[in-house]
C-alpha positions as CSV (number, residue, x, y, z in Angstrom):
1,X,117.9,40.0,68.5
2,X,118.6,43.5,69.9
3,X,121.8,42.1,71.5
4,X,123.0,41.1,68.0
5,X,122.1,44.6,66.7
6,X,124.0,46.2,69.6
7,X,127.0,43.9,68.9
8,X,126.9,44.8,65.2
9,X,126.7,48.6,65.9
10,X,129.7,48.3,68.2
11,X,131.6,46.3,65.5
12,X,130.6,49.0,63.0
13,X,132.1,51.7,65.2
14,X,135.4,49.8,65.3
15,X,135.2,49.3,61.5
16,X,134.6,53.1,61.1
17,X,137.6,53.9,63.2
18,X,139.8,51.5,61.2
19,X,138.6,53.0,57.9
20,X,139.3,56.5,59.2
21,X,142.9,55.5,60.0
22,X,143.3,53.8,56.6
23,X,142.2,57.0,54.9
24,X,145.1,58.8,56.5
25,X,147.6,56.4,55.0
26,X,147.2,55.2,51.4
27,X,146.4,51.5,51.1
28,X,149.4,49.3,50.3
29,X,152.0,51.9,51.1
30,X,153.1,50.6,54.6
31,X,154.0,47.2,53.2
32,X,156.4,48.8,50.7
33,X,158.6,49.9,53.7
34,X,160.9,48.1,56.1
35,X,162.5,49.9,58.9
36,X,161.4,53.3,57.5
37,X,163.1,52.5,54.2
38,X,161.4,51.8,50.8
39,X,162.1,48.2,49.9
40,X,161.5,48.7,46.2
41,X,159.9,51.2,43.8
42,X,156.7,49.5,42.7
43,X,156.5,48.5,39.0
44,X,152.7,48.6,38.8
45,X,151.5,52.1,38.1
46,X,148.7,52.1,40.6
47,X,150.9,51.1,43.5
48,X,153.6,53.5,42.4
49,X,151.0,56.3,42.3
50,X,150.0,55.4,45.9
51,X,153.7,55.6,46.9
52,X,154.2,58.9,45.1
53,X,151.2,60.5,46.8
54,X,152.5,59.3,50.2
55,X,156.0,60.6,49.5
56,X,154.8,64.0,48.2
57,X,152.6,64.5,51.2
58,X,155.0,63.4,53.9
59,X,158.3,64.7,52.6
60,X,157.4,68.0,51.0
61,X,155.5,71.0,52.5
62,X,152.9,72.4,50.2
63,X,154.0,76.1,50.2
64,X,157.8,75.7,50.1
65,X,160.3,75.8,47.3
66,X,163.1,73.2,47.3
67,X,166.4,73.0,45.5
68,X,167.3,69.8,43.7
69,X,169.8,68.8,46.4
70,X,167.0,69.3,49.1
71,X,164.6,67.1,47.1
72,X,167.3,64.5,46.7
73,X,168.2,64.5,50.4
74,X,164.5,64.2,51.3
75,X,164.0,61.2,48.9
76,X,167.3,59.6,50.1
77,X,165.7,59.3,53.6
78,X,163.5,56.5,52.1
79,X,165.5,55.1,49.1
80,X,168.9,55.5,47.5
81,X,167.5,56.0,44.0
82,X,166.5,59.5,44.6
83,X,166.7,60.5,40.9
84,X,164.2,57.8,39.8
85,X,161.8,58.9,42.6
86,X,162.3,62.6,41.7
87,X,161.6,61.8,38.0
88,X,158.4,59.8,38.9
89,X,157.2,62.7,41.2
90,X,157.7,65.1,38.3
91,X,156.1,63.0,35.6
92,X,153.1,62.2,37.9
93,X,152.6,65.9,38.5
94,X,153.1,65.6,42.3
95,X,156.2,67.9,42.1
96,X,156.7,70.8,39.8
97,X,160.0,72.3,38.8
98,X,161.1,75.5,37.1
99,X,162.3,75.2,33.5
100,X,165.9,75.5,34.6
101,X,165.4,72.9,37.3
102,X,166.6,75.2,40.1
103,X,163.4,75.0,42.1
104,X,160.9,72.3,43.0
105,X,157.5,72.6,44.7
106,X,154.8,70.2,45.8
107,X,151.9,70.5,43.3
108,X,148.5,71.5,44.6
109,X,146.9,69.3,41.9
110,X,148.1,66.3,40.0
111,X,147.9,65.5,36.3
């Protein structure tokens, strides 16, 4: 029986490592990409939120201001419809912008 317990504890260690790696990348995001490009913007809100979290964390530094062209260029690296992605990032609270739209920042908290 101790051999089974040892085997399970070894398996648990592998499971812990896998869970740790999954925590670094939101679930379901990798399958939205092909060749580094976003295949489609998810229609389901929960999947879209996962994507937006991933994009905000990987494309935008937390303490930097971006112009609209810089935001568009960053978003175009993953999908041509940068205006839709930018709009989703703003409405989800993951990016903030000044009233005149001249400056964007990655939000420290989301709505």
